[in-house]
Structures are given as structure tokens and as C-alpha cells.
C-alpha atoms as an extended CHARMM CRD file, in Angstrom:
* protein
*
       232  EXT
         1         1  MET       CA            119.9410000000      -31.9750000000       68.8440000000  PROA      1               0.0000000000
         2         2  ARG       CA            117.5630000000      -29.2370000000       70.0640000000  PROA      2               0.0000000000
         3         3  PRO       CA            114.5280000000      -30.6950000000       71.8690000000  PROA      3               0.0000000000
         4         4  MET       CA            111.1660000000      -30.3340000000       70.1810000000  PROA      4               0.0000000000
         5         5  THR       CA            109.3290000000      -27.1240000000       71.0510000000  PROA      5               0.0000000000
         6         6  ALA       CA            106.1300000000      -27.6160000000       73.0120000000  PROA      6               0.0000000000
         7         7  THR       CA            103.0980000000      -25.3260000000       72.9230000000  PROA      7               0.0000000000
         8         8  LEU       CA            101.0160000000      -24.9590000000       76.0710000000  PROA      8               0.0000000000
         9         9  THR       CA             97.5050000000      -23.5360000000       75.8710000000  PROA      9               0.0000000000
        10        10  GLY       CA             95.9130000000      -21.8370000000       78.8590000000  PROA      10              0.0000000000
        11        11  ILE       CA             92.9580000000      -19.7540000000       79.9220000000  PROA      11              0.0000000000
        12        12  SER       CA             92.7430000000      -17.2470000000       82.7620000000  PROA      12              0.0000000000
        13        13  SER       CA             90.5470000000      -14.5420000000       84.2150000000  PROA      13              0.0000000000
        14        14  MET       CA             91.1760000000      -10.9560000000       83.1030000000  PROA      14              0.0000000000
        15        15  ALA       CA             92.6180000000      -10.0010000000       86.5020000000  PROA      15              0.0000000000
        16        16  THR       CA             95.8380000000      -11.9060000000       85.8050000000  PROA      16              0.0000000000
        17        17  ARG       CA             96.0860000000      -11.2330000000       82.0630000000  PROA      17              0.0000000000
        18        18  GLN       CA             99.0130000000       -8.8090000000       82.1830000000  PROA      18              0.0000000000
        19        19  VAL       CA            101.1440000000      -10.5430000000       84.8050000000  PROA      19              0.0000000000
        20        20  LEU       CA            100.6740000000      -13.9950000000       83.2570000000  PROA      20              0.0000000000
        21        21  ALA       CA            101.5400000000      -12.6640000000       79.7950000000  PROA      21              0.0000000000
        22        22  GLU       CA            104.8180000000      -11.2270000000       81.1170000000  PROA      22              0.0000000000
        23        23  LEU       CA            105.7150000000      -14.3630000000       83.0590000000  PROA      23              0.0000000000
        24        24  ALA       CA            104.7910000000      -16.6170000000       80.1340000000  PROA      24              0.0000000000
        25        25  HSD       CA            107.0120000000      -14.6040000000       77.7770000000  PROA      25              0.0000000000
        26        26  ALA       CA            109.8980000000      -14.8460000000       80.2350000000  PROA      26              0.0000000000
        27        27  TRP       CA            109.4060000000      -18.6240000000       80.4860000000  PROA      27              0.0000000000
        28        28  GLU       CA            109.2830000000      -18.8850000000       76.6950000000  PROA      28              0.0000000000
        29        29  ARG       CA            112.6570000000      -17.1610000000       76.4730000000  PROA      29              0.0000000000
        30        30  SER       CA            114.2450000000      -19.4030000000       79.0970000000  PROA      30              0.0000000000
        31        31  SER       CA            112.6610000000      -22.7210000000       78.0600000000  PROA      31              0.0000000000
        32        32  GLY       CA            112.3160000000      -22.3970000000       74.2980000000  PROA      32              0.0000000000
        33        33  HSD       CA            108.6660000000      -23.5070000000       74.5490000000  PROA      33              0.0000000000
        34        34  LYS       CA            105.5650000000      -21.5240000000       73.6070000000  PROA      34              0.0000000000
        35        35  VAL       CA            102.5500000000      -20.4260000000       75.6500000000  PROA      35              0.0000000000
        36        36  VAL       CA             99.2240000000      -19.4490000000       74.0910000000  PROA      36              0.0000000000
        37        37  LEU       CA             97.1020000000      -17.7760000000       76.7620000000  PROA      37              0.0000000000
        38        38  GLU       CA             93.5090000000      -16.5790000000       76.4610000000  PROA      38              0.0000000000
        39        39  SER       CA             92.1810000000      -14.2050000000       79.1360000000  PROA      39              0.0000000000
        40        40  VAL       CA             88.4330000000      -13.7230000000       79.5420000000  PROA      40              0.0000000000
        41        41  GLY       CA             86.0020000000      -13.0210000000       82.3820000000  PROA      41              0.0000000000
        42        42  GLY       CA             86.6600000000      -15.4420000000       85.2310000000  PROA      42              0.0000000000
        43        43  VAL       CA             83.0980000000      -16.7740000000       85.1640000000  PROA      43              0.0000000000
        44        44  ASP       CA             83.4410000000      -17.5630000000       81.4490000000  PROA      44              0.0000000000
        45        45  ALA       CA             86.8770000000      -19.1530000000       81.9060000000  PROA      45              0.0000000000
        46        46  ALA       CA             85.5790000000      -21.4730000000       84.6320000000  PROA      46              0.0000000000
        47        47  ARG       CA             82.5070000000      -22.3560000000       82.5650000000  PROA      47              0.0000000000
        48        48  ARG       CA             84.5840000000      -23.2720000000       79.5190000000  PROA      48              0.0000000000
        49        49  VAL       CA             86.9320000000      -25.5150000000       81.5030000000  PROA      49              0.0000000000
        50        50  ALA       CA             83.9430000000      -27.0920000000       83.2680000000  PROA      50              0.0000000000
        51        51  ALA       CA             82.4020000000      -27.8030000000       79.8580000000  PROA      51              0.0000000000
        52        52  GLY       CA             85.4930000000      -29.7960000000       78.8720000000  PROA      52              0.0000000000
        53        53  GLU       CA             87.0910000000      -27.3480000000       76.4380000000  PROA      53              0.0000000000
        54        54  ALA       CA             90.6830000000      -28.4860000000       75.8930000000  PROA      54              0.0000000000
        55        55  PHE       CA             93.4090000000      -26.4640000000       77.6460000000  PROA      55              0.0000000000
        56        56  ASP       CA             96.6940000000      -27.4390000000       79.2470000000  PROA      56              0.0000000000
        57        57  PHE       CA             96.2160000000      -25.1240000000       82.2170000000  PROA      57              0.0000000000
        58        58  VAL       CA             93.8540000000      -22.6520000000       83.8470000000  PROA      58              0.0000000000
        59        59  VAL       CA             94.5300000000      -19.7570000000       86.2540000000  PROA      59              0.0000000000
        60        60  LEU       CA             91.5850000000      -18.5620000000       88.3350000000  PROA      60              0.0000000000
        61        61  ALA       CA             90.6460000000      -17.3280000000       91.7840000000  PROA      61              0.0000000000
        62        62  SER       CA             91.5170000000      -20.1780000000       94.1210000000  PROA      62              0.0000000000
        63        63  ASP       CA             87.9280000000      -20.9850000000       95.1300000000  PROA      63              0.0000000000
        64        64  ALA       CA             86.8620000000      -21.2690000000       91.4720000000  PROA      64              0.0000000000
        65        65  LEU       CA             89.8850000000      -23.4670000000       90.7350000000  PROA      65              0.0000000000
        66        66  ASP       CA             89.0900000000      -25.7040000000       93.7110000000  PROA      66              0.0000000000
        67        67  LYS       CA             85.6030000000      -26.3150000000       92.2740000000  PROA      67              0.0000000000
        68        68  LEU       CA             87.1550000000      -27.4320000000       88.9790000000  PROA      68              0.0000000000
        69        69  ILE       CA             89.4840000000      -29.7690000000       90.8900000000  PROA      69              0.0000000000
        70        70  ALA       CA             86.5190000000      -31.2180000000       92.8050000000  PROA      70              0.0000000000
        71        71  SER       CA             84.6680000000      -31.8420000000       89.5340000000  PROA      71              0.0000000000
        72        72  GLY       CA             87.6860000000      -33.5660000000       87.9600000000  PROA      72              0.0000000000
        73        73  ARG       CA             88.2370000000      -30.9340000000       85.2560000000  PROA      73              0.0000000000
        74        74  VAL       CA             91.5560000000      -29.9370000000       86.8520000000  PROA      74              0.0000000000
        75        75  ARG       CA             93.9920000000      -32.5700000000       88.1050000000  PROA      75              0.0000000000
        76        76  ALA       CA             94.0130000000      -33.1680000000       91.8410000000  PROA      76              0.0000000000
        77        77  GLY       CA             97.2510000000      -32.0550000000       93.4790000000  PROA      77              0.0000000000
        78        78  SER       CA             98.1870000000      -29.7020000000       90.6370000000  PROA      78              0.0000000000
        79        79  ARG       CA             97.1170000000      -26.3930000000       92.2460000000  PROA      79              0.0000000000
        80        80  VAL       CA             99.8940000000      -23.7870000000       92.5040000000  PROA      80              0.0000000000
        81        81  ASP       CA             99.1820000000      -20.4120000000       94.1430000000  PROA      81              0.0000000000
        82        82  ILE       CA            100.7150000000      -17.6900000000       91.9560000000  PROA      82              0.0000000000
        83        83  VAL       CA             99.6340000000      -14.2110000000       93.1240000000  PROA      83              0.0000000000
        84        84  ASP       CA             97.6440000000      -12.4090000000       95.8060000000  PROA      84              0.0000000000
        85        85  SER       CA             95.6000000000       -9.5390000000       94.4300000000  PROA      85              0.0000000000
        86        86  GLY       CA             94.1020000000       -6.6990000000       96.4840000000  PROA      86              0.0000000000
        87        87  VAL       CA             91.2750000000       -4.3320000000       95.5560000000  PROA      87              0.0000000000
        88        88  ALA       CA             91.8150000000       -0.6530000000       94.8020000000  PROA      88              0.0000000000
        89        89  ILE       CA             89.3810000000        2.1960000000       94.2090000000  PROA      89              0.0000000000
        90        90  ALA       CA             89.3810000000        4.3810000000       91.1080000000  PROA      90              0.0000000000
        91        91  VAL       CA             87.8310000000        7.7360000000       90.2110000000  PROA      91              0.0000000000
        92        92  ARG       CA             87.7150000000        9.4920000000       86.8740000000  PROA      92              0.0000000000
        93        93  SER       CA             90.8320000000       11.5430000000       86.0860000000  PROA      93              0.0000000000
        94        94  GLY       CA             90.4170000000       15.1400000000       87.2000000000  PROA      94              0.0000000000
        95        95  THR       CA             87.8430000000       14.4180000000       89.9010000000  PROA      95              0.0000000000
        96        96  PRO       CA             88.5810000000       14.7030000000       93.6460000000  PROA      96              0.0000000000
        97        97  ARG       CA             89.9770000000       11.6670000000       95.4420000000  PROA      97              0.0000000000
        98        98  PRO       CA             87.8040000000       10.4520000000       98.3140000000  PROA      98              0.0000000000
        99        99  ASP       CA             89.1820000000        9.9030000000      101.8070000000  PROA      99              0.0000000000
       100       100  LEU       CA             90.0310000000        6.1910000000      102.0970000000  PROA      100             0.0000000000
       101       101  SER       CA             92.0670000000        6.3890000000      105.2920000000  PROA      101             0.0000000000
       102       102  SER       CA             89.8030000000        4.1530000000      107.3730000000  PROA      102             0.0000000000
       103       103  GLU       CA             86.8540000000        1.7960000000      107.1650000000  PROA      103             0.0000000000
       104       104  ASP       CA             84.4890000000        4.5820000000      108.2780000000  PROA      104             0.0000000000
       105       105  ALA       CA             85.9480000000        6.9660000000      105.6870000000  PROA      105             0.0000000000
       106       106  LEU       CA             85.4270000000        4.4220000000      102.9220000000  PROA      106             0.0000000000
       107       107  ARG       CA             81.8470000000        3.8080000000      104.0500000000  PROA      107             0.0000000000
       108       108  ARG       CA             81.1590000000        7.5420000000      103.8850000000  PROA      108             0.0000000000
       109       109  ALA       CA             82.7410000000        7.7750000000      100.4290000000  PROA      109             0.0000000000
       110       110  VAL       CA             80.5660000000        4.9370000000       99.1400000000  PROA      110             0.0000000000
       111       111  LEU       CA             77.3930000000        6.5110000000      100.5450000000  PROA      111             0.0000000000
       112       112  ALA       CA             78.3410000000        9.8970000000       99.0270000000  PROA      112             0.0000000000
       113       113  ALA       CA             78.9680000000        8.4910000000       95.5280000000  PROA      113             0.0000000000
       114       114  PRO       CA             76.1450000000        8.8330000000       92.9750000000  PROA      114             0.0000000000
       115       115  ASN       CA             76.9880000000        5.3190000000       91.7640000000  PROA      115             0.0000000000
       116       116  VAL       CA             79.4910000000        2.5680000000       92.4960000000  PROA      116             0.0000000000
       117       117  GLY       CA             81.0200000000        0.0930000000       90.0460000000  PROA      117             0.0000000000
       118       118  TYR       CA             82.1230000000       -3.4460000000       90.8810000000  PROA      118             0.0000000000
       119       119  SER       CA             83.1100000000       -6.6230000000       89.0620000000  PROA      119             0.0000000000
       120       120  THR       CA             81.5370000000      -10.0180000000       88.4120000000  PROA      120             0.0000000000
       121       121  GLY       CA             84.5690000000      -11.7020000000       89.9870000000  PROA      121             0.0000000000
       122       122  PRO       CA             85.1520000000      -12.8340000000       93.5790000000  PROA      122             0.0000000000
       123       123  SER       CA             86.1360000000       -9.3330000000       94.7000000000  PROA      123             0.0000000000
       124       124  GLY       CA             82.7520000000       -8.0310000000       93.5410000000  PROA      124             0.0000000000
       125       125  VAL       CA             80.9160000000      -10.7150000000       95.5040000000  PROA      125             0.0000000000
       126       126  ALA       CA             82.9600000000       -9.8780000000       98.6040000000  PROA      126             0.0000000000
       127       127  LEU       CA             82.3170000000       -6.1430000000       98.1400000000  PROA      127             0.0000000000
       128       128  VAL       CA             78.5390000000       -6.5990000000       98.0770000000  PROA      128             0.0000000000
       129       129  LYS       CA             78.7960000000       -8.6960000000      101.2620000000  PROA      129             0.0000000000
       130       130  LEU       CA             80.7830000000       -5.8470000000      102.8620000000  PROA      130             0.0000000000
       131       131  PHE       CA             78.0240000000       -3.3680000000      101.9750000000  PROA      131             0.0000000000
       132       132  GLU       CA             75.4970000000       -5.7510000000      103.5250000000  PROA      132             0.0000000000
       133       133  ARG       CA             77.6190000000       -6.0410000000      106.6940000000  PROA      133             0.0000000000
       134       134  TRP       CA             77.7930000000       -2.2500000000      106.8720000000  PROA      134             0.0000000000
       135       135  GLY       CA             74.0120000000       -2.1280000000      106.6220000000  PROA      135             0.0000000000
       136       136  ILE       CA             74.0260000000        0.1350000000      103.5430000000  PROA      136             0.0000000000
       137       137  ALA       CA             72.9180000000       -2.3170000000      100.8410000000  PROA      137             0.0000000000
       138       138  GLN       CA             69.4060000000       -0.8320000000      100.9000000000  PROA      138             0.0000000000
       139       139  ASP       CA             70.7870000000        2.7130000000      100.5590000000  PROA      139             0.0000000000
       140       140  LEU       CA             72.7690000000        1.6530000000       97.4890000000  PROA      140             0.0000000000
       141       141  GLN       CA             69.8510000000        0.1020000000       95.6090000000  PROA      141             0.0000000000
       142       142  GLY       CA             69.8300000000        1.4610000000       92.0770000000  PROA      142             0.0000000000
       143       143  ARG       CA             73.3370000000        2.8940000000       92.4950000000  PROA      143             0.0000000000
       144       144  LEU       CA             75.3980000000       -0.3060000000       92.1550000000  PROA      144             0.0000000000
       145       145  VAL       CA             76.6690000000       -0.9610000000       88.6200000000  PROA      145             0.0000000000
       146       146  GLN       CA             78.1910000000       -4.3550000000       87.8180000000  PROA      146             0.0000000000
       147       147  ALA       CA             80.6310000000       -4.3380000000       84.9140000000  PROA      147             0.0000000000
       148       148  PRO       CA             79.8660000000       -6.9910000000       82.2660000000  PROA      148             0.0000000000
       149       149  PRO       CA             82.2010000000      -10.0440000000       82.3270000000  PROA      149             0.0000000000
       150       150  GLY       CA             85.5670000000       -9.1710000000       80.7760000000  PROA      150             0.0000000000
       151       151  VAL       CA             84.9690000000       -5.4020000000       80.9690000000  PROA      151             0.0000000000
       152       152  PRO       CA             87.2220000000       -3.5940000000       83.4790000000  PROA      152             0.0000000000
       153       153  VAL       CA             85.3760000000       -1.5490000000       86.0750000000  PROA      153             0.0000000000
       154       154  GLY       CA             87.9280000000        1.1750000000       85.3380000000  PROA      154             0.0000000000
       155       155  ALA       CA             86.5470000000        1.5040000000       81.8180000000  PROA      155             0.0000000000
       156       156  LEU       CA             83.1550000000        2.4790000000       83.2840000000  PROA      156             0.0000000000
       157       157  VAL       CA             84.9120000000        4.9840000000       85.5510000000  PROA      157             0.0000000000
       158       158  ALA       CA             86.8610000000        6.4830000000       82.6160000000  PROA      158             0.0000000000
       159       159  ARG       CA             83.6290000000        6.9320000000       80.6420000000  PROA      159             0.0000000000
       160       160  GLY       CA             81.9340000000        8.6340000000       83.5850000000  PROA      160             0.0000000000
       161       161  GLU       CA             79.3670000000        5.8460000000       83.9700000000  PROA      161             0.0000000000
       162       162  VAL       CA             80.3380000000        5.2560000000       87.6080000000  PROA      162             0.0000000000
       163       163  ALA       CA             81.8860000000        7.6730000000       90.0880000000  PROA      163             0.0000000000
       164       164  LEU       CA             83.6580000000        5.1350000000       92.2810000000  PROA      164             0.0000000000
       165       165  GLY       CA             85.0590000000        1.8860000000       90.8850000000  PROA      165             0.0000000000
       166       166  PHE       CA             86.2330000000       -1.1140000000       92.8900000000  PROA      166             0.0000000000
       167       167  GLN       CA             88.4310000000       -3.7580000000       91.2810000000  PROA      167             0.0000000000
       168       168  GLN       CA             91.7300000000       -5.5480000000       91.6830000000  PROA      168             0.0000000000
       169       169  LEU       CA             94.6020000000       -3.0740000000       91.4120000000  PROA      169             0.0000000000
       170       170  SER       CA             96.1130000000       -5.1900000000       88.6250000000  PROA      170             0.0000000000
       171       171  GLU       CA             93.0850000000       -4.4490000000       86.4200000000  PROA      171             0.0000000000
       172       172  LEU       CA             93.1780000000       -0.7140000000       87.0840000000  PROA      172             0.0000000000
       173       173  ILE       CA             96.8390000000        0.3000000000       86.8460000000  PROA      173             0.0000000000
       174       174  HSD       CA             97.1370000000       -0.0320000000       83.0600000000  PROA      174             0.0000000000
       175       175  LEU       CA             93.9900000000        1.9610000000       82.2200000000  PROA      175             0.0000000000
       176       176  GLU       CA             93.9040000000        5.5550000000       81.0150000000  PROA      176             0.0000000000
       177       177  GLY       CA             91.3330000000        8.1300000000       82.0690000000  PROA      177             0.0000000000
       178       178  ILE       CA             91.2300000000        7.1240000000       85.7270000000  PROA      178             0.0000000000
       179       179  THR       CA             93.0430000000        7.9680000000       88.9500000000  PROA      179             0.0000000000
       180       180  ILE       CA             93.6440000000        5.2710000000       91.5280000000  PROA      180             0.0000000000
       181       181  ALA       CA             92.4880000000        6.8480000000       94.7710000000  PROA      181             0.0000000000
       182       182  GLY       CA             94.1220000000        4.1130000000       96.8030000000  PROA      182             0.0000000000
       183       183  PRO       CA             93.7270000000        0.5810000000       98.0970000000  PROA      183             0.0000000000
       184       184  MET       CA             90.8720000000       -0.4400000000      100.3670000000  PROA      184             0.0000000000
       185       185  PRO       CA             91.7690000000        0.1750000000      104.0250000000  PROA      185             0.0000000000
       186       186  PRO       CA             93.5640000000       -2.8160000000      105.6080000000  PROA      186             0.0000000000
       187       187  ALA       CA             90.6270000000       -3.5980000000      107.9300000000  PROA      187             0.0000000000
       188       188  VAL       CA             88.3600000000       -4.3850000000      104.9690000000  PROA      188             0.0000000000
       189       189  GLN       CA             90.8300000000       -5.1120000000      102.1680000000  PROA      189             0.0000000000
       190       190  ILE       CA             89.6120000000       -7.8690000000       99.8490000000  PROA      190             0.0000000000
       191       191  THR       CA             92.4630000000      -10.1400000000       98.7610000000  PROA      191             0.0000000000
       192       192  THR       CA             92.0120000000      -12.8230000000       96.1140000000  PROA      192             0.0000000000
       193       193  THR       CA             94.5670000000      -15.5890000000       95.6310000000  PROA      193             0.0000000000
       194       194  PHE       CA             94.9120000000      -16.6080000000       91.9900000000  PROA      194             0.0000000000
       195       195  ALA       CA             96.1110000000      -20.1520000000       91.4250000000  PROA      195             0.0000000000
       196       196  GLY       CA             96.9680000000      -22.3260000000       88.4510000000  PROA      196             0.0000000000
       197       197  GLY       CA             96.0100000000      -25.9120000000       87.8070000000  PROA      197             0.0000000000
       198       198  VAL       CA             96.6940000000      -28.5740000000       85.1760000000  PROA      198             0.0000000000
       199       199  CYS       CA             93.5670000000      -29.2690000000       83.1260000000  PROA      199             0.0000000000
       200       200  SER       CA             92.5090000000      -32.8980000000       82.8420000000  PROA      200             0.0000000000
       201       201  THR       CA             92.5620000000      -32.4450000000       79.0430000000  PROA      201             0.0000000000
       202       202  SER       CA             96.3120000000      -31.6620000000       79.0370000000  PROA      202             0.0000000000
       203       203  THR       CA             98.6920000000      -34.1020000000       77.3830000000  PROA      203             0.0000000000
       204       204  GLN       CA            101.7030000000      -32.1760000000       78.8010000000  PROA      204             0.0000000000
       205       205  PRO       CA            101.1630000000      -32.0290000000       82.5850000000  PROA      205             0.0000000000
       206       206  ASP       CA            104.8790000000      -32.1190000000       83.4080000000  PROA      206             0.0000000000
       207       207  ARG       CA            105.5510000000      -29.1730000000       81.1120000000  PROA      207             0.0000000000
       208       208  VAL       CA            102.7410000000      -27.2030000000       82.7670000000  PROA      208             0.0000000000
       209       209  ARG       CA            104.2780000000      -27.9280000000       86.1680000000  PROA      209             0.0000000000
       210       210  GLU       CA            107.5720000000      -26.4990000000       84.8900000000  PROA      210             0.0000000000
       211       211  LEU       CA            105.7450000000      -23.3380000000       83.8110000000  PROA      211             0.0000000000
       212       212  PHE       CA            103.9810000000      -23.0090000000       87.1820000000  PROA      212             0.0000000000
       213       213  ALA       CA            107.2390000000      -23.5670000000       89.0790000000  PROA      213             0.0000000000
       214       214  PHE       CA            108.7430000000      -20.6880000000       87.0780000000  PROA      214             0.0000000000
       215       215  MET       CA            105.7410000000      -18.4450000000       87.7930000000  PROA      215             0.0000000000
       216       216  ALA       CA            105.8030000000      -19.2310000000       91.5250000000  PROA      216             0.0000000000
       217       217  ALA       CA            109.5800000000      -18.8090000000       91.9380000000  PROA      217             0.0000000000
       218       218  PRO       CA            111.0340000000      -15.8610000000       93.9250000000  PROA      218             0.0000000000
       219       219  GLY       CA            112.4820000000      -14.4380000000       90.7090000000  PROA      219             0.0000000000
       220       220  ALA       CA            108.9480000000      -13.6580000000       89.4770000000  PROA      220             0.0000000000
       221       221  ALA       CA            108.1750000000      -11.3380000000       92.4040000000  PROA      221             0.0000000000
       222       222  GLU       CA            109.2570000000       -8.1150000000       90.6750000000  PROA      222             0.0000000000
       223       223  VAL       CA            106.9480000000       -8.7180000000       87.6990000000  PROA      223             0.0000000000
       224       224  LYS       CA            104.0440000000       -9.4410000000       90.0560000000  PROA      224             0.0000000000
       225       225  ARG       CA            104.5590000000       -6.2720000000       92.0950000000  PROA      225             0.0000000000
       226       226  ARG       CA            104.9300000000       -4.1430000000       88.9790000000  PROA      226             0.0000000000
       227       227  ASN       CA            101.5290000000       -5.4170000000       87.9240000000  PROA      227             0.0000000000
       228       228  GLY       CA             99.8620000000       -4.5090000000       91.2210000000  PROA      228             0.0000000000
       229       229  MET       CA            100.0190000000       -7.9470000000       92.8430000000  PROA      229             0.0000000000
       230       230  GLU       CA            102.0260000000       -9.7570000000       95.5020000000  PROA      230             0.0000000000
       231       231  PRO       CA            103.6100000000      -13.2170000000       95.3690000000  PROA      231             0.0000000000
       232       232  ALA       CA            101.2320000000      -15.7970000000       96.8560000000  PROA      232             0.0000000000
């Protein structure tokens, strides 16, 4: 007799929307179970899990997930690192690509841009800290544009609202109207690890662990790289 089909519900930040959807579909085909995944701004996802909204699993930047584990909203010991995600820089299609060959070149490109877009996620926080370390935060006052939660920075670039957009490569590669000028130089690259955890509201923790094991397995590497990420 065929085992009963389970349905797992999850929530994630927008950065991992595409890669998780592909991996979840592959797991559905191999397991016969179903995954219903909602992807929203990472801040909103963390807030909803913290408020006790019922999900089987959550995938967030690792520091945000660790806070949910500490508060008891995600089960202790259930964290599984899934992908590492680096930041890339986008310009509007048809405009010149800036020189991004070194840290100094990137600093010059940022100072030359009429405005700079960044996200509400952890990469955006780290980017602002980088500008402060460079000593240019004052110069950029009035020129920094933060995309609203759940809105890709690339969308602002495509509309011409910002000249230079910084966001995880995974959130930029599927957008039209932009050109990816390149990744941030290795010396200042901002890498975010996205990890999954079993929500305390889940009644199917073992099934979630099966899903995470599938997502973290070596066989998932090709899907991750195609979506602009690396296996964690």
C-alpha cells in the first residue's frame, strides 16, 4: 500500500526562493510528498515565525535562524546549512559596467554613482558597514536607496531608480532589464549562509529532516550553482 502523502509548509527569505523551489520540486518527485513554500522578505519571515505562525520549516540567513533557535521558535539542533550566497553588483541594461577589479576600484565606482541600491537583508547591513569602514558613509548621505522588503534591488536598477545595485547574485540573475557587472571583489565579498530549521510548530520534524538532508546532499550542488549560490 502506498504511504500517505505528507504536506510540509515552509517560509523563506526571497534570496533563496528560486533555489528552494527547484530543490523542493525535486524532493517531491523523489519522495512523493508535497512542499508548500512561501518566500517573503527575510525580516518578515523571521517576524512571522517569531510570532508563532505555524510552519514546518524556515530557511533564513544563519544569524536570523540562530535567533529563532535561541527563542525556542525553531528546534534546537535542527539547523542545516544549505547554501552560501555572495553579493553581486548590477547596472541597468545598456549602461557602462564599472570597474570592479579591486577594493579600491569598487570604492571609486560607489563614489561615482549618483545613487546606490541595497537590500534590507544581512548583505545590506554588511554593505553599509563596509561604506562606514571605507569612510564614505557621509559622502553617500542622500544617495543610498534601500529596497522595500521583498522587492529585489535589481528591480530598482531596471527602472532606473538606482544606478548601482548590490544584492545576492541569486536575486539578480533571473531579472530582466539589468546587467550583472560582476561579484564584489574577493577582499570585501559579503557571503551569507542560508540555513534551514524545523519550526517548533511542526508536527512532522522527521519529514523536514529528510527534506533538509536532500537539499544539503552533494547531488543538489548543480541546482545551487545554477541559481548563483554555492553549497554550504
